[in-house]
C-alpha positions in Angstrom: 24.6 -59.6 34.8 20.8 -59.9 34.8 18.9 -57.1 33.1 15.8 -55.6 34.7 13.3 -53.2 33.0 10.6 -51.0 34.6 7.4 -49.5 33.4 5.5 -47.0 35.6 1.8 -46.1 35.3 0.0 -43.5 37.3 1.0 -40.8 39.8 4.2 -39.2 41.1 4.1 -41.5 44.1 4.3 -44.5 41.8 7.2 -42.8 40.0 9.0 -42.4 43.3 8.4 -46.0 44.2 9.8 -47.2 40.9 13.0 -45.2 41.3 13.4 -46.6 44.8 13.0 -50.2 43.5 15.5 -49.4 40.7 18.0 -48.4 43.3 17.7 -51.7 45.1 18.3 -53.6 41.8 21.3 -51.5 40.9 22.8 -52.0 44.4 22.3 -55.8 44.0 24.3 -55.8 40.7 21.5 -55.8 38.2 21.7 -53.8 34.9 18.7 -51.4 34.4 17.6 -51.4 30.8 14.9 -49.6 28.8 11.5 -51.3 28.9 11.5 -51.7 25.1 14.7 -53.7 25.4 14.9 -57.4 26.1 15.3 -58.0 29.8 15.5 -61.0 32.2 13.0 -59.3 34.6 10.2 -56.9 33.9 8.6 -54.8 36.7 5.3 -53.1 36.0 4.4 -50.6 38.7 0.6 -50.5 38.1 -2.2 -48.0 38.4 -5.8 -48.8 39.3 -7.4 -45.4 39.7 -9.7 -46.2 36.8 -10.7 -49.3 34.9 -8.6 -48.0 32.0 -5.6 -47.9 34.4 -6.0 -51.5 35.3 -6.5 -52.4 31.6 -3.4 -50.6 30.6 -1.4 -52.4 33.3 -2.5 -55.7 31.9 -1.7 -54.6 28.4 1.9 -53.6 29.3 2.4 -56.8 31.2 1.4 -58.9 28.2 3.8 -56.8 26.0 6.7 -57.6 28.4 6.1 -61.3 28.2 5.9 -61.2 24.4 9.2 -59.5 24.3 10.9 -62.2 26.3 8.8 -65.3 27.1 11.5 -66.6 29.4 11.6 -63.4 31.5 10.2 -63.1 35.0 7.3 -60.5 34.9 6.3 -58.8 38.1 3.2 -56.7 38.6 3.4 -54.5 41.7 1.5 -51.6 43.3 -2.1 -50.6 43.4 -3.7 -52.9 40.9 -2.6 -56.2 42.5 -3.2 -54.7 46.0 -6.9 -54.3 45.1 -7.4 -57.2 42.7 -4.7 -59.8 43.5 -6.8 -62.8 42.4 -7.6 -61.2 39.0 -3.9 -60.4 38.4 -2.8 -63.9 39.4 -5.1 -65.3 36.7 -3.0 -63.7 34.0 -0.8 -66.3 32.4 2.0 -63.7 31.8 2.4 -62.9 35.5 5.1 -64.6 37.6 5.2 -62.4 40.6 2.6 -60.2 42.3 3.5 -57.6 45.0 1.1 -54.9 46.3 1.7 -51.5 47.8 3.5 -53.1 50.8 6.7 -55.0 50.7 8.4 -53.3 47.8 11.5 -52.8 50.0 11.9 -56.6 49.7 11.4 -56.7 45.9 14.8 -58.4 45.3 14.0 -61.1 47.8 10.6 -61.7 46.2 12.1 -61.9 42.7 14.6 -64.6 43.9 11.8 -66.6 45.6 9.7 -66.4 42.4 12.6 -67.7 40.3 13.1 -70.6 42.7 9.4 -71.4 42.8 9.2 -71.7 39.0 5.5 -70.9 39.4 3.5 -67.7 39.9 4.0 -66.2 43.4 1.7 -63.8 45.3 3.3 -61.6 47.9 0.3 -59.1 48.3 -0.1 -58.3 52.0 -3.3 -57.2 53.7 -3.5 -53.6 54.8 -3.5 -53.2 58.6 -4.5 -50.1 60.6 -1.3 -50.0 62.5 1.0 -50.2 59.4 4.0 -47.9 59.6 5.6 -46.0 56.6 7.6 -48.4 54.5 11.1 -46.8 54.1 12.4 -47.1 50.5 14.4 -43.9 50.1 16.2 -42.8 46.9 19.6 -41.0 46.7 19.4 -40.1 43.0 16.8 -39.7 40.3 16.4 -40.2 36.6 15.7 -36.5 36.5 18.8 -34.5 37.3 17.3 -31.2 38.3 14.4 -32.0 40.6 13.7 -35.0 42.8 10.4 -36.2 44.3 10.4 -37.4 47.9 7.5 -39.4 49.2 6.7 -38.2 52.7 3.4 -39.8 53.3 1.4 -42.9 52.3 -2.3 -43.9 52.4 -5.6 -42.0 52.6 -8.5 -42.1 55.0 -10.8 -39.8 53.0 -12.8 -42.4 50.9 -14.1 -40.2 48.1 -16.9 -42.1 46.5 -15.1 -42.4 43.1 -11.7 -43.4 44.4 -10.1 -46.8 44.9 -6.9 -45.5 46.4 -7.7 -45.9 50.1 -8.3 -49.6 49.4 -5.1 -49.8 47.4 -2.8 -47.7 49.6 -4.3 -48.3 53.1 -4.6 -45.8 55.9 -2.5 -42.7 56.6 1.1 -43.3 57.4 3.7 -40.5 57.7 7.4 -40.7 57.2 9.5 -39.3 60.1 11.0 -35.8 59.8 14.4 -37.2 60.4 14.2 -39.7 57.5 12.8 -37.0 55.1 15.5 -34.5 56.1 18.3 -37.2 55.7 17.1 -38.0 52.2 16.9 -34.3 51.3 20.5 -33.9 52.4 21.6 -36.8 50.3 19.8 -35.4 47.3 21.3 -32.0 47.8 24.8 -33.5 47.9 23.9 -35.3 44.6 23.3 -31.9 43.0 19.5 -31.6 43.0 18.3 -28.0 43.4 14.5 -28.7 43.6 12.7 -31.1 45.9 9.0 -32.0 45.3 7.2 -33.3 48.4 4.7 -35.9 47.4 2.3 -38.3 48.9 -1.2 -39.8 48.6 -2.8 -37.3 50.9 -0.1 -34.7 51.4 -2.0 -32.3 53.6 -2.6 -35.0 56.2 1.1 -35.5 56.7 1.9 -35.9 60.4 -1.7 -36.5 61.5 -0.7 -40.0 62.7 2.2 -38.7 64.7 2.4 -36.4 67.7 3.5 -32.8 67.2 4.2 -33.1 63.5 2.6 -31.5 60.5 3.4 -30.4 57.0 4.6 -26.9 58.0 7.0 -28.3 60.6 8.4 -30.7 58.0 8.9 -27.9 55.5 10.6 -25.7 58.0 12.8 -28.6 58.9 14.2 -29.0 55.4 14.3 -25.3 54.3 17.6 -25.0 56.0 19.3 -27.8 54.0 22.2 -26.3 52.0 22.1 -26.8 48.2 18.3 -27.0 47.9 17.0 -23.9 46.3 13.4 -24.9 45.8 10.8 -26.9 47.6 7.6 -27.7 45.7 4.4 -29.3 47.0 2.4 -31.7 44.9 -1.4 -31.9 45.2 -2.9 -30.8 48.5 -6.5 -30.3 49.6 -7.6 -26.7 49.8 -9.1 -27.3 53.2 -5.7 -28.4 54.4 -3.8 -25.2 53.5 -3.2 -23.6 56.8 -2.7 -19.8 57.4 0.8 -20.8 58.5 1.5 -22.5 55.2 0.3 -19.5 53.2 2.5 -17.2 55.3 5.5 -19.5 54.7 4.9 -19.5 50.9 4.7 -15.7 51.0 7.8 -15.2 53.1 10.2 -18.0 51.9 12.4 -17.6 48.9 12.7 -21.4 48.6 9.1 -22.6 48.9 7.5 -22.4 45.4 4.7 -20.1 44.6 2.5 -22.9 43.3 -0.3 -25.0 44.9 -2.3 -27.7 43.2 -5.7 -27.7 44.8 -8.2 -30.3 43.5 -11.6 -28.8 43.0 -13.2 -31.8 41.3 -16.6 -30.0 40.9 -18.1 -26.6 41.2 -21.5 -28.0 42.3 -22.3 -28.6 45.9 -24.6 -31.4 45.0 -21.9 -33.3 43.1 -19.3 -32.6 45.8 -21.5 -34.1 48.4 -22.1 -37.2 46.2 -18.3 -37.4 45.7 -17.9 -37.3 49.5 -15.5 -34.4 49.2 -14.7 -32.6 52.5 -15.7 -29.1 51.5 -18.4 -27.1 49.7 -17.8 -24.6 46.8 -17.8 -21.5 49.1 -15.2 -23.0 51.4 -13.0 -23.7 48.4 -13.6 -20.3 46.9 -12.7 -18.6 50.2 -9.5 -20.5 50.5 -8.3 -19.6 47.0 -9.2 -16.0 47.6 -7.3 -16.0 50.9 -4.2 -17.5 49.2 -4.2 -15.1 46.3 -4.6 -12.1 48.6 -1.5 -13.1 50.5 0.5 -14.4 47.5 -0.8 -12.5 44.4 1.7 -14.1 41.9 0.9 -17.7 43.0 0.0 -20.3 40.4 -3.0 -22.3 41.6 -3.7 -25.4 39.5 -6.5 -27.8 39.9 -8.3 -31.0 38.9 -11.9 -31.3 37.7 -13.9 -34.5 37.1 -16.6 -34.1 34.4 -19.6 -36.4 33.9 -19.7 -37.7 37.5 -23.0 -39.7 38.0 -25.9 -37.3 38.3 -24.1 -34.3 36.9 -26.7 -32.2 35.1 -26.1 -29.4 32.7 -26.7 -27.0 35.6 -24.1 -28.8 37.7 -21.6 -28.6 34.9 -22.3 -24.9 34.3 -21.7 -24.3 38.0 -18.3 -25.9 37.6 -17.5 -23.9 34.5 -18.3 -20.7 36.2 -16.3 -21.5 39.3 -13.2 -22.4 37.2 -13.6 -19.2 35.3 -14.0 -17.1 38.5 -11.0 -18.6 40.3 -8.7 -18.2 37.2 -6.7 -21.4 37.7 -3.3 -21.1 35.9 -3.7 -24.7 34.7 -6.4 -27.4 34.9 -6.3 -31.1 34.7 -9.7 -32.4 33.3 -10.8 -36.0 33.8 -13.8 -37.6 32.3 -15.4 -39.7 35.1 -14.6 -43.4 34.7 -16.3 -46.2 36.6 -14.0 -48.0 39.0 -15.5 -51.2 40.3 -15.2 -51.5 44.0 -16.1 -47.8 44.6 -19.5 -46.6 45.7 -19.9 -44.3 42.6 -19.6 -47.2 40.2 -23.1 -48.3 41.4 -24.7 -44.8 41.3 -27.6 -44.2 39.1 -27.8 -41.5 36.4 -24.4 -42.4 34.8 -23.5 -39.6 32.3 -23.2 -40.6 28.6 -19.7 -40.6 27.1 -20.7 -38.1 24.4 -21.8 -35.6 27.0 -18.6 -36.2 29.0 -16.5 -35.5 25.9 -18.4 -32.3 25.1 -18.1 -31.0 28.7 -14.4 -31.9 28.8 -13.7 -30.0 25.6 -15.6 -26.9 26.8 -13.5 -26.9 30.0 -10.3 -27.5 28.1 -10.8 -24.4 26.0 -11.5 -22.3 29.1 -8.4 -23.7 30.8 -6.3 -22.9 27.8 -7.4 -19.2 27.9 -6.9 -19.0 31.6 -3.4 -20.4 31.3 -2.5 -17.9 28.6 -3.9 -15.0 30.7 -1.8 -16.1 33.7 1.3 -16.2 31.5 0.7 -12.7 30.3 1.1 -11.3 33.8 4.8 -12.1 33.7 5.8 -10.9 30.3 8.8 -8.6 30.5 9.5 -9.6 34.1 12.8 -11.2 35.3 12.3 -14.6 36.9 14.4 -17.6 37.7 14.1 -20.8 35.7 15.4 -24.2 36.6 16.6 -25.7 33.3 16.1 -29.4 32.8 18.4 -31.9 31.2 16.3 -32.2 28.1 15.6 -29.9 25.1 12.3 -29.0 23.6 11.7 -31.3 20.6 10.2 -28.6 18.4 12.6 -25.8 18.9 15.7 -27.5 20.3 15.8 -24.9 23.1 16.5 -25.6 26.7 13.3 -26.1 28.8 12.6 -25.4 32.4 10.1 -24.3 35.1 9.8 -21.2 37.1 8.8 -21.6 40.8 5.3 -20.6 39.9 5.0 -23.4 37.4 5.5 -21.6 34.1 7.1 -23.6 31.3 9.9 -21.5 29.7 12.1 -22.1 26.7 15.7 -20.7 26.8 18.2 -20.5 24.0 21.4 -21.6 25.7 24.3 -24.0 25.7 24.5 -27.4 27.3 26.6 -25.9 30.1 23.3 -24.5 31.5 21.6 -27.8 31.8 20.4 -28.4 35.4 21.2 -24.8 36.3 18.9 -22.2 38.0 19.2 -19.1 35.7 17.6 -15.7 35.7 15.8 -14.7 32.5 13.6 -12.0 31.1 10.3 -13.4 29.8 8.8 -12.7 26.4 6.1 -14.5 24.5 6.3 -16.0 21.0 3.4 -17.9 19.4 1.8 -18.7 22.8 5.1 -20.0 24.3 7.2 -18.3 27.0 10.8 -17.5 25.9 13.4 -16.7 28.5 16.1 -14.2 27.5 19.4 -14.6 29.3 20.6 -11.1 28.6 
């Protein structure tokens, strides 16, 4: 039996795509082994959002070939889609597949083996491309499963390579999504995470279909107790979606709304589809309707031209909006994007200083959000792993609080009600 190992870089969509490819290999009789083991085939699902992502993809590829020089090494995903020629120049690469055609990965591997020479299966993106169906029925995680409902992006932010790597917007049909949710529910999953490249645009390429209709279509699936949304643009959160979060006991009280900058000047340079006041108004509206909601966000520091005043604007907006968690990224040039050629690039030392200042603010905001729920009873979905430091069970509330619970293995994968207390900055869930 041939052994195949996978390594995934980047986003939740990539993680989903990897699991879908794993399923194909398993069904074809291959043995899935850990990436650190010796395998006959190595599949590296790459990331190219930043130059560092592409560099790490190359590093992992070389590591695989060193582990077994006779193995077939495949690089798939965003990096080869954007830079196929560069990838093909790598001596360690035997097979190249982009963000299309991964449903045929087994066939491509067999052709590459027969060819006994590097093979390039990267396909050009076409405007009329349909959603490539590579569903999963089980997941490495046993408590929650991600479902990719949408592919591609037409927004073209000036710093982002993804529209070139993933192509234009394509939405998966409601019927196919619901069928996968039903299969996952039968497999014992209690939480579903809806994910995509531009989630809020789901259904825009299809008649009479949008994200709210999709959510309503899967809320009725028996066995699924939670539906969580991954990242969504604030401008794409409709009143109907807010009402649904407020009224449904299944739709998680958590939205990840990327801010990116609190400066209108920088937002315009980024080609973001909103200004600061529009974003502020949306967050205010959501919190008024769902007071307990967790709103998390992304911020890029050190974007070309970002002055001290621009950064201070961002700091003040983050502080005002009281995000429950914040992902902070130092701007990194990505060749092939407009921003890579912008003047007034910010020095790395300044980026680091600004990043650290925001990180300290984010930590205090996160702790303040936690405090609101101390002594309250809340449901936690316990994961099939234990906390390394304490040995306790770990899980998430619907509003994205990480909780530790002292319980037996019988509770692994279960949704349990606990009373929250705090100890040394960590949330502890008491079962009594």
